DSSP file (Angstrom, degrees, kcal/mol; ACC not computed):
  #  RESIDUE AA STRUCTURE BP1 BP2  ACC     N-H-->O    O-->H-N    N-H-->O    O-->H-N    TCO  KAPPA ALPHA  PHI   PSI    X-CA   Y-CA   Z-CA
    1    1 A M              0   0    0      0, 0.0     2,-0.1     0, 0.0     5,-0.0   0.000 360.0 360.0 360.0 133.0   12.7  -61.5   -0.3
    2    2 A G     >  -     0   0    0      1,-0.1     4,-2.1     4,-0.0     0, 0.0  -0.313 360.0-108.4 -80.9 165.1   15.9  -63.1   -1.7
    3    3 A Q  H  > S+     0   0    0      1,-0.2     4,-1.5     2,-0.2     5,-0.2   0.894 119.2  50.9 -59.6 -42.4   19.2  -61.4   -2.2
    4    4 A I  H  > S+     0   0    0      1,-0.2     4,-0.9     2,-0.2    -1,-0.2   0.903 109.5  51.1 -65.5 -39.3   18.9  -61.4   -6.0
    5    5 A D  H  4 S+     0   0    0      1,-0.2     3,-0.4     2,-0.2    -1,-0.2   0.885 106.3  56.1 -63.1 -37.8   15.4  -59.8   -5.7
    6    6 A E  H  < S+     0   0    0     -4,-2.1    -1,-0.2     1,-0.2    -2,-0.2   0.846 114.5  37.0 -64.6 -34.4   16.8  -57.1   -3.4
    7    7 A V  H >X S+     0   0    0     -4,-1.5     3,-3.2    -3,-0.2     4,-1.6   0.498  83.0 130.1 -98.0  -3.1   19.4  -56.0   -5.9
    8    8 A R  T 3< S+     0   0    0     -4,-0.9    -3,-0.0    -3,-0.4    -4,-0.0  -0.278  83.3  12.0 -53.3 127.6   17.3  -56.5   -9.0
    9    9 A G  T 34 S+     0   0    0      1,-0.0    -1,-0.3     0, 0.0     4,-0.1   0.307 127.8  61.7  86.3  -9.7   17.6  -53.3  -11.1
   10   10 A H  T <> S+     0   0    0     -3,-3.2     4,-2.4     2,-0.1     5,-0.2   0.511  70.9  91.5-122.6 -11.5   20.5  -52.0   -8.9
   11   11 A L  H  X S+     0   0    0     -4,-1.6     4,-2.6     1,-0.2     5,-0.2   0.895  87.4  51.5 -57.0 -44.2   23.2  -54.6   -9.4
   12   12 A E  H  > S+     0   0    0      1,-0.2     4,-2.4     2,-0.2    -1,-0.2   0.906 110.4  48.5 -63.2 -40.8   24.8  -52.7  -12.3
   13   13 A M  H  > S+     0   0    0      2,-0.2     4,-2.2     1,-0.2    -1,-0.2   0.911 111.7  50.5 -63.5 -41.6   24.9  -49.5  -10.4
   14   14 A L  H  X S+     0   0    0     -4,-2.4     4,-1.9     1,-0.2    -2,-0.2   0.899 110.7  48.8 -63.6 -40.8   26.5  -51.3   -7.4
   15   15 A L  H  X S+     0   0    0     -4,-2.6     4,-2.8     2,-0.2     5,-0.2   0.912 109.6  51.8 -66.1 -41.8   29.1  -52.9   -9.7
   16   16 A L  H  X S+     0   0    0     -4,-2.4     4,-1.7     1,-0.2    -2,-0.2   0.913 108.9  51.8 -59.5 -41.5   30.0  -49.6  -11.2
   17   17 A A  H  < S+     0   0    0     -4,-2.2     4,-0.5     2,-0.2    -1,-0.2   0.883 111.9  45.7 -63.9 -38.8   30.4  -48.1   -7.8
   18   18 A I  H >< S+     0   0    0     -4,-1.9     3,-1.4     1,-0.2     4,-0.3   0.934 112.6  48.9 -70.1 -45.4   32.8  -50.9   -6.7
   19   19 A V  H >< S+     0   0    0     -4,-2.8     3,-1.8     1,-0.3    59,-0.5   0.777  97.7  71.4 -66.4 -24.7   34.8  -50.7  -10.0
   20   20 A A  T 3< S+     0   0    0     -4,-1.7    -1,-0.3     1,-0.3    -2,-0.2   0.775  89.9  62.0 -61.0 -24.9   35.1  -46.9   -9.5
   21   21 A D  T <  S-     0   0    0     -3,-1.4    -1,-0.3    -4,-0.5    -2,-0.2   0.632 127.3 -58.3 -76.1 -13.4   37.5  -47.7   -6.6
   22   22 A G  S <  S-     0   0    0     -3,-1.8    -1,-0.3    -4,-0.3    54,-0.1  -0.658  71.2 -53.4 147.5 157.9   39.9  -49.3   -9.0
   23   23 A P        +     0   0    0      0, 0.0     2,-0.3     0, 0.0    54,-0.2  -0.210  58.4 169.1 -57.2 144.9   40.2  -52.2  -11.5
   24   24 A A  E     -A   76   0A   0     52,-1.9    52,-3.0     3,-0.0     2,-0.1  -0.992  32.8-114.1-155.6 152.9   39.2  -55.6  -10.2
   25   25 A H  E  >  -A   75   0A   0     -2,-0.3     4,-1.6    50,-0.3     3,-0.3  -0.467  42.4 -99.6 -85.1 165.2   38.6  -59.1  -11.5
   26   26 A G  H  > S+     0   0    0     48,-0.9     4,-2.0     1,-0.2     3,-0.2   0.864 119.9  49.6 -55.2 -46.2   35.1  -60.6  -11.4
   27   27 A Y  H  > S+     0   0    0      1,-0.2     4,-2.4     2,-0.2    -1,-0.2   0.886 108.4  54.4 -65.4 -36.0   35.6  -62.8   -8.3
   28   28 A A  H  > S+     0   0    0     -3,-0.3     4,-2.4     1,-0.2    -1,-0.2   0.855 107.5  51.8 -63.2 -33.6   37.0  -59.8   -6.4
   29   29 A L  H  X S+     0   0    0     -4,-1.6     4,-2.3     2,-0.2    -2,-0.2   0.888 107.7  50.9 -69.8 -39.3   33.8  -57.8   -7.3
   30   30 A V  H  X S+     0   0    0     -4,-2.0     4,-1.9     2,-0.2    13,-0.3   0.931 112.8  47.1 -60.5 -45.6   31.7  -60.7   -6.0
   31   31 A E  H  X S+     0   0    0     -4,-2.4     4,-3.1     1,-0.2    -2,-0.2   0.904 110.3  51.9 -62.9 -42.9   33.7  -60.6   -2.8
   32   32 A A  H  X S+     0   0    0     -4,-2.4     4,-2.9     1,-0.2     5,-0.3   0.891 107.3  53.0 -63.7 -39.7   33.4  -56.8   -2.5
   33   33 A L  H  X S+     0   0    0     -4,-2.3     4,-1.3     2,-0.2     8,-0.4   0.931 113.4  44.0 -58.8 -44.9   29.6  -56.9   -2.9
   34   34 A R  H  <>S+     0   0    0     -4,-1.9     5,-3.3     2,-0.2     6,-0.3   0.950 117.6  43.7 -66.0 -49.4   29.4  -59.4   -0.1
   35   35 A E  H ><5S+     0   0    0     -4,-3.1     3,-1.6     1,-0.2    -2,-0.2   0.933 114.0  48.1 -64.8 -47.6   31.9  -57.5    2.2
   36   36 A R  H 3<5S+     0   0    0     -4,-2.9    -1,-0.2     1,-0.3    -2,-0.2   0.768 112.3  50.1 -67.9 -24.3   30.5  -54.0    1.6
   37   37 A S  T ><5S-     0   0    0     -4,-1.3     3,-1.4    -5,-0.3    -1,-0.3   0.311 115.7-113.1 -94.7  10.0   27.0  -55.1    2.2
   38   38 A G  T < 5S-     0   0    0     -3,-1.6    -3,-0.2     1,-0.3    -2,-0.1   0.814  76.2 -52.7  63.8  29.0   27.9  -56.9    5.4
   39   39 A G  T 3 <S+     0   0    0     -5,-3.3     3,-0.4    -6,-0.2    -1,-0.3   0.339 114.4 114.5  89.9  -6.6   27.1  -60.2    3.8
   40   40 A R  S <  S+     0   0    0     -3,-1.4     2,-0.8    -6,-0.3    -6,-0.1   0.868  75.8  47.8 -66.2 -36.5   23.6  -59.2    2.6
   41   41 A F        +     0   0    0     -8,-0.4     2,-1.2    -7,-0.3    -1,-0.3  -0.657  64.3 154.7-108.3  75.4   24.5  -59.4   -1.1
   42   42 A D        +     0   0    0     -2,-0.8   -38,-0.1    -3,-0.4   -39,-0.1  -0.709  27.2 177.9 -97.9  78.1   26.3  -62.8   -1.3
   43   43 A L        -     0   0    0     -2,-1.2    -9,-0.1   -13,-0.3     2,-0.1  -0.558  30.6-110.3 -92.3 147.4   25.5  -63.3   -4.9
   44   44 A P    >>  -     0   0    0      0, 0.0     3,-2.1     0, 0.0     4,-1.4  -0.410  26.2-118.9 -70.9 150.4   26.5  -66.2   -7.2
   45   45 A E  H 3> S+     0   0    0      1,-0.3     4,-2.8     2,-0.2    -2,-0.0   0.841 112.7  67.7 -56.6 -33.3   29.1  -65.5   -9.8
   46   46 A G  H 34 S+     0   0    0      1,-0.2    -1,-0.3     2,-0.2    -3,-0.0   0.632 103.8  44.3 -64.6 -13.6   26.4  -66.5  -12.4
   47   47 A T  H <> S+     0   0    0     -3,-2.1     4,-0.8     2,-0.1    -1,-0.2   0.783 116.6  44.1 -93.5 -37.1   24.5  -63.4  -11.5
   48   48 A V  H  X S+     0   0    0     -4,-1.4     4,-2.1     2,-0.2     3,-0.3   0.909 105.5  57.8 -78.4 -44.2   27.4  -61.0  -11.4
   49   49 A Y  H  X S+     0   0    0     -4,-2.8     4,-2.3     1,-0.2     5,-0.2   0.892 103.8  51.4 -61.1 -42.6   29.2  -62.0  -14.6
   50   50 A P  H  > S+     0   0    0      0, 0.0     4,-2.1     0, 0.0    -1,-0.2   0.888 109.9  51.8 -60.6 -35.3   26.3  -61.4  -17.0
   51   51 A A  H  X S+     0   0    0     -4,-0.8     4,-2.4    -3,-0.3    -2,-0.2   0.904 108.3  50.9 -65.3 -40.8   25.9  -57.9  -15.4
   52   52 A L  H  X S+     0   0    0     -4,-2.1     4,-2.2     1,-0.2    -1,-0.2   0.907 109.8  50.3 -62.1 -41.0   29.6  -57.2  -16.0
   53   53 A H  H  X S+     0   0    0     -4,-2.3     4,-2.6     2,-0.2    -2,-0.2   0.890 109.9  50.2 -64.9 -38.9   29.2  -58.3  -19.7
   54   54 A R  H  X S+     0   0    0     -4,-2.1     4,-1.9     2,-0.2    -2,-0.2   0.922 110.8  49.3 -64.1 -43.1   26.2  -56.0  -20.1
   55   55 A L  H  <>S+     0   0    0     -4,-2.4     5,-2.6     1,-0.2     6,-1.1   0.877 112.6  47.5 -64.6 -37.3   28.1  -53.1  -18.6
   56   56 A E  H ><5S+     0   0    0     -4,-2.2     3,-1.5     4,-0.2    -2,-0.2   0.918 110.4  51.3 -69.3 -42.8   31.0  -53.8  -20.9
   57   57 A A  H 3<5S+     0   0    0     -4,-2.6    -2,-0.2     1,-0.3    -1,-0.2   0.825 107.9  54.0 -62.3 -31.4   28.8  -54.1  -24.0
   58   58 A A  T 3<5S-     0   0    0     -4,-1.9    -1,-0.3    -5,-0.2    -2,-0.2   0.488 118.1-114.1 -81.5  -3.2   27.2  -50.7  -23.0
   59   59 A G  T < 5S+     0   0    0     -3,-1.5    23,-0.4     2,-0.2    22,-0.3   0.663  88.7 112.5  80.9  15.8   30.7  -49.1  -23.0
   60   60 A L  S   <S+     0   0    0     -5,-2.6    19,-2.0    -6,-0.2     2,-0.3   0.708  78.1  34.8 -93.0 -23.0   30.6  -48.4  -19.2
   61   61 A L  E     -B   78   0A   0     -6,-1.1     2,-0.3    17,-0.2    -2,-0.2  -0.946  65.1-159.2-126.7 150.4   33.3  -50.9  -18.4
   62   62 A A  E     -B   77   0A   0     15,-2.8    15,-2.5    -2,-0.3     2,-0.3  -0.928  14.9-161.9-120.0 152.3   36.5  -52.0  -20.2
   63   63 A S  E     +B   76   0A   0     -2,-0.3     2,-0.3    13,-0.2    13,-0.2  -0.942  12.1 177.9-135.5 158.6   38.3  -55.2  -19.5
   64   64 A R  E     -B   75   0A   0     11,-1.8    11,-3.3    -2,-0.3     2,-0.3  -0.977  34.5-104.3-150.5 157.4   41.6  -56.8  -20.2
   65   65 A W  E     +B   74   0A   0     -2,-0.3     2,-0.3     9,-0.2     9,-0.2  -0.691  41.6 176.8 -84.7 139.1   43.3  -60.0  -19.3
   66   66 A A  E     -B   73   0A   0      7,-2.6     7,-3.0    -2,-0.3     2,-0.4  -0.987  32.5-111.9-141.6 150.5   45.8  -59.9  -16.5
   67   67 A E  E     +B   72   0A   0     -2,-0.3     2,-0.3     5,-0.2     5,-0.2  -0.681  44.8 161.5 -81.3 130.8   48.0  -62.5  -14.8
   68   68 A G  E >   -B   71   0A   0      3,-3.2     3,-1.4    -2,-0.4    -2,-0.1  -0.933  62.2  -6.6-155.1 129.7   47.0  -63.1  -11.2
   69   69 A A  T 3  S-     0   0    0     -2,-0.3     3,-0.1     1,-0.3    -1,-0.0   0.857 129.7 -53.9  54.8  37.6   47.7  -65.9   -8.7
   70   70 A G  T 3  S+     0   0    0      1,-0.2     2,-0.3     0, 0.0    -1,-0.3   0.625 123.8  80.2  76.5  13.3   49.3  -67.9  -11.5
   71   71 A R  E <  S- B   0  68A   0     -3,-1.4    -3,-3.2    -5,-0.1     2,-0.3  -0.967  83.8 -95.0-147.0 164.2   46.4  -67.7  -13.9
   72   72 A Q  E     - B   0  67A   0     -2,-0.3     2,-0.4    -5,-0.2    -5,-0.2  -0.615  41.4-178.8 -80.8 135.0   44.7  -65.3  -16.3
   73   73 A R  E     - B   0  66A   0     -7,-3.0    -7,-2.6    -2,-0.3     2,-0.6  -0.981  30.3-119.0-133.2 147.2   41.8  -63.2  -15.0
   74   74 A R  E     - B   0  65A   0     -2,-0.4   -48,-0.9    -9,-0.2     2,-0.5  -0.762  31.0-158.7 -84.5 123.5   39.6  -60.7  -16.7
   75   75 A V  E     -AB  25  64A   0    -11,-3.3   -11,-1.8    -2,-0.6     2,-0.3  -0.907   3.8-155.6-109.6 130.5   40.1  -57.3  -15.0
   76   76 A Y  E     +AB  24  63A   0    -52,-3.0   -52,-1.9    -2,-0.5     2,-0.3  -0.803  14.3 174.3-106.8 144.2   37.3  -54.7  -15.3
   77   77 A E  E     - B   0  62A   0    -15,-2.5   -15,-2.8    -2,-0.3     2,-0.1  -0.989  35.4 -97.8-145.2 155.5   37.7  -50.9  -15.0
   78   78 A L  E     - B   0  61A   0    -59,-0.5   -17,-0.2    -2,-0.3     2,-0.1  -0.440  32.7-142.8 -71.5 139.7   35.4  -47.9  -15.5
   79   79 A T     >  -     0   0    0    -19,-2.0     4,-2.2    -2,-0.1     5,-0.2  -0.434  33.2 -99.4 -88.3 173.3   35.5  -46.1  -18.8
   80   80 A K  H  > S+     0   0    0      1,-0.2     4,-1.8     2,-0.2     5,-0.1   0.924 129.3  48.8 -59.0 -43.8   35.1  -42.3  -19.0
   81   81 A R  H  > S+     0   0    0    -22,-0.3     4,-2.7     1,-0.2    -1,-0.2   0.881 107.1  56.5 -63.0 -37.9   31.4  -42.9  -20.0
   82   82 A G  H  > S+     0   0    0    -23,-0.4     4,-2.6     1,-0.2    -1,-0.2   0.893 104.9  51.3 -61.5 -40.5   31.1  -45.3  -17.0
   83   83 A H  H  X S+     0   0    0     -4,-2.2     4,-2.2     2,-0.2    -1,-0.2   0.917 111.9  47.4 -61.5 -43.1   32.2  -42.5  -14.6
   84   84 A S  H  X S+     0   0    0     -4,-1.8     4,-2.1     2,-0.2    -2,-0.2   0.925 113.3  47.0 -64.9 -45.2   29.6  -40.2  -16.1
   85   85 A V  H  X S+     0   0    0     -4,-2.7     4,-2.7     1,-0.2     5,-0.2   0.905 111.2  51.9 -65.0 -41.0   26.8  -42.7  -15.9
   86   86 A L  H  X S+     0   0    0     -4,-2.6     4,-2.6    -5,-0.2    -1,-0.2   0.917 108.3  51.3 -61.8 -42.6   27.7  -43.7  -12.3
   87   87 A A  H  X S+     0   0    0     -4,-2.2     4,-1.8     1,-0.2    -1,-0.2   0.921 112.2  46.7 -60.1 -43.3   27.7  -40.0  -11.2
   88   88 A A  H  X S+     0   0    0     -4,-2.1     4,-2.5     1,-0.2    -2,-0.2   0.911 112.7  49.2 -65.4 -42.1   24.2  -39.6  -12.8
   89   89 A R  H  X S+     0   0    0     -4,-2.7     4,-2.6     1,-0.2    -2,-0.2   0.859 108.5  53.5 -67.4 -35.0   22.9  -42.8  -11.2
   90   90 A R  H  X S+     0   0    0     -4,-2.6     4,-2.4     2,-0.2    -1,-0.2   0.912 110.3  47.6 -63.7 -41.2   24.3  -41.8   -7.8
   91   91 A E  H  X S+     0   0    0     -4,-1.8     4,-1.9     2,-0.2    -2,-0.2   0.927 112.9  47.7 -65.2 -45.4   22.4  -38.5   -8.1
   92   92 A E  H  X S+     0   0    0     -4,-2.5     4,-2.3     1,-0.2    -2,-0.2   0.911 112.0  51.1 -60.5 -42.4   19.2  -40.3   -9.1
   93   93 A W  H  X S+     0   0    0     -4,-2.6     4,-3.1     1,-0.2     5,-0.2   0.909 106.7  53.0 -63.2 -43.2   19.6  -42.8   -6.3
   94   94 A A  H  X S+     0   0    0     -4,-2.4     4,-2.2     1,-0.2    -1,-0.2   0.903 111.2  47.2 -60.5 -41.1   20.0  -40.0   -3.7
   95   95 A G  H  X S+     0   0    0     -4,-1.9     4,-2.0     2,-0.2    -1,-0.2   0.902 112.6  49.3 -65.6 -41.4   16.8  -38.4   -4.9
   96   96 A F  H  X S+     0   0    0     -4,-2.3     4,-2.5     2,-0.2    -2,-0.2   0.934 111.8  48.1 -62.7 -47.6   15.0  -41.8   -4.8
   97   97 A V  H  X S+     0   0    0     -4,-3.1     4,-2.8     1,-0.2     5,-0.2   0.907 110.1  52.1 -61.4 -42.8   16.2  -42.5   -1.3
   98   98 A A  H  X S+     0   0    0     -4,-2.2     4,-2.0    -5,-0.2    -1,-0.2   0.900 111.0  48.0 -61.1 -40.2   15.2  -39.1    0.0
   99   99 A S  H  X S+     0   0    0     -4,-2.0     4,-1.9     2,-0.2    -2,-0.2   0.923 112.6  47.3 -66.8 -44.5   11.7  -39.6   -1.5
  100  100 A V  H  X S+     0   0    0     -4,-2.5     4,-2.8     1,-0.2     5,-0.2   0.916 111.6  51.2 -64.0 -42.5   11.3  -43.0    0.1
  101  101 A Q  H  X S+     0   0    0     -4,-2.8     4,-2.3     1,-0.2    -1,-0.2   0.890 107.7  52.9 -62.8 -38.5   12.5  -41.7    3.5
  102  102 A A  H  X>S+     0   0    0     -4,-2.0     5,-2.8    -5,-0.2     4,-0.6   0.906 111.6  46.1 -62.5 -40.7   10.0  -38.9    3.4
  103  103 A I  H ><5S+     0   0    0     -4,-1.9     3,-0.9     3,-0.2    -2,-0.2   0.930 113.2  48.5 -67.6 -45.0    7.2  -41.4    2.8
  104  104 A L  H 3<5S+     0   0    0     -4,-2.8    -2,-0.2     1,-0.3    -1,-0.2   0.830 109.6  52.8 -66.4 -31.6    8.4  -43.7    5.5
  105  105 A R  H 3<5S-     0   0    0     -4,-2.3    -1,-0.3    -5,-0.2    -2,-0.2   0.643 115.5-117.5 -75.5 -13.9    8.8  -40.9    8.0
  106  106 A G  T <<5 -     0   0    0     -3,-0.9    -3,-0.2    -4,-0.6    -2,-0.1   0.855  40.7-169.8  79.2  36.1    5.2  -39.8    7.2
  107  107 A A      < -     0   0    0     -5,-2.8    -1,-0.1    -6,-0.2    -5,-0.0  -0.272  34.1 -91.0 -57.7 144.9    6.1  -36.4    5.8
  108  108 A P        -     0   0    0      0, 0.0    -1,-0.1     0, 0.0     3,-0.1  -0.279  37.8-118.8 -63.3 143.1    3.0  -34.3    5.3
  109  109 A W        -     0   0    0     -3,-0.1     3,-0.1     1,-0.1     2,-0.0  -0.600  38.7 -98.0 -77.7 138.8    1.3  -34.5    1.9
  110  110 A P        -     0   0    0      0, 0.0     2,-0.1     0, 0.0    -1,-0.1  -0.319  42.5-108.8 -60.4 138.9    1.2  -31.1    0.0
  111  111 A S        -     0   0    0      1,-0.1     0, 0.0    -3,-0.1     0, 0.0  -0.432  21.1-160.5 -69.0 139.9   -2.0  -29.3    0.4
  112  112 A I              0   0    0      1,-0.2    -1,-0.1    -2,-0.1     0, 0.0   0.551 360.0 360.0 -95.2 -11.4   -4.2  -29.2   -2.7
  113  113 A A              0   0    0      0, 0.0    -1,-0.2     0, 0.0    -2,-0.1   0.477 360.0 360.0 -60.3 360.0   -6.3  -26.2   -1.4
């Protein structure tokens, strides 16, 4: 399974979680994905930037131009709505992970009797 396949459906949540730590430009977010995943999510910018645009269009991120390293960069930060959505997605994710772990551990199936 490829890296893009592994994060399909989860990339936006992962980006929200990274931006929650503080404003960052797109390339810094690509780097943070790679570093925080121990290199597992070394995604091309062409995968990350469209997700950032979707999050901004949905009102979950706001962006502004800022000077950095002698050039203009788009800096993204979470909106109030983005914080709320991230909190809800974290809760949903925790429930999903707990369910998958129960299945993988072979937890007993509830009796129908």
